[in-house]
C-alpha positions, 0 to 999 in steps of 0.5 A: 493105865495097866498093860496086859500080856496076852499069851496065845496058846493052842495046838498044831491043829490051829495052824492054817495049811492052805493059802486060803486058810492062811489068808482067812486067818490073817484077815480074822487077826487083822479085824480083831487087832483093829477093833482094839484100836489105841489099846493095842500097845504092841501087836506082838509076834508069833514064837517058835520052838522053845527050850528051858533053861534051869540050874541043871542046864538046857532042855532043847525043844520042850513042848511050847503051847504058845503061839505068840503074844501081844500087849494091850492096855486096859483098866483092869484084868477083867476088861483085858479078859473081855477084850481077848474073847474076840481073839482068833485063838479063842475059837477051836481048841486055843485060848489066850492067857492074860496076865497084868504086866507089873512095872518095876 
């Protein structure tokens, strides 16, 4: 069955600042991930600041709208997108980019 990459996008306004907000956010993520069951292949991790490497060199600390990633298994892109609708990043100003991982 195909695997899909979830890239969590948002802005700094979505970062929980108080211990209570952090606890609530972690609980929401836990509920969502548990709901995916065996379809959650890799829960992923958050990501930090990024640099951009190109032919002209390295641009340090470019804006990075990505907060993290996960890998899920689904029969098709439409199902993978449906599975992402309950993700905590979808609330507020964030979202989930969904892309099929192409085996090589």
